[in-house]
C-alpha positions in Angstrom: 0.0 0.0 0.0 1.4 3.4 -0.9 0.3 6.5 1.0 1.3 9.9 -0.3 0.6 12.9 1.9 0.4 16.4 0.4 3.0 18.7 2.0 2.2 21.7 -0.2 1.6 25.1 1.4 -2.2 24.8 1.9 -1.9 21.3 3.4 1.1 22.3 5.5 -1.0 25.1 7.1 -3.8 22.6 7.7 -1.4 20.2 9.6 0.2 17.8 7.1 3.3 17.4 9.3 1.1 16.3 12.2 -0.7 13.8 9.9 2.6 12.4 8.6 3.9 12.1 12.2 0.8 10.3 13.3 1.0 7.9 10.3 4.7 7.2 11.0 4.0 6.4 14.6 1.1 4.1 13.8 3.0 2.3 11.0 5.8 1.7 13.5 3.5 0.7 16.4 1.6 -1.8 14.3 4.8 -3.3 12.6 3.5 -2.7 9.1 6.4 -0.9 7.6 6.9 -3.8 5.2 3.3 -3.3 3.9 2.9 0.5 3.8 5.1 3.0 2.0 4.7 6.5 3.2 5.8 9.5 1.1 5.1 13.1 0.4 4.1 15.2 -2.6 2.9 18.6 -3.5 -0.6 19.6 -4.4 -3.1 16.8 -5.0 -5.7 19.3 -6.1 -8.2 19.1 -3.3 -6.9 21.9 -1.1 -10.1 23.1 0.4 -11.1 20.0 2.3 -8.2 19.3 4.6 -4.8 17.6 4.3 -4.9 15.6 1.1 -3.5 12.2 0.7 -3.5 9.5 -1.9 -3.8 5.9 -1.1 -3.1 3.7 -4.1 -4.7 6.2 -6.4 -7.7 7.3 -4.3 -7.7 10.8 -2.8 -8.8 11.4 0.8 -8.8 14.4 3.1 -8.0 14.3 6.8 -7.3 16.6 9.7 -4.6 16.1 12.3 -7.5 15.3 14.7 -9.0 12.6 12.4 -5.7 11.1 11.2 -5.5 8.3 13.8 -9.1 7.2 13.3 -8.7 7.4 9.5 -5.5 5.3 9.6 -7.2 2.6 11.6 -10.2 2.4 9.3 -8.6 2.9 5.9 -5.0 1.7 6.3 -4.6 -0.7 9.2 -7.7 -2.7 8.3 -6.4 -3.3 4.8 -2.7 -3.8 5.7 -3.2 -6.6 8.1 
């Protein structure tokens, strides 16, 4: 699974660093680094909704507050 988080200016202001940090922590805690590739990119074109991320070609928007819940439902459930 490949996760690409936008680190462009709009998403940076909305907390992309916090989202990346949360995802890194959860990947490590759940020992799924061999199943999940985490990367960064610039604009994914959905700036108004939150921090944008792409998971295997599908675009999502999260906030720093929803990142852990999103990770559990959309990433962890599919990576195990």
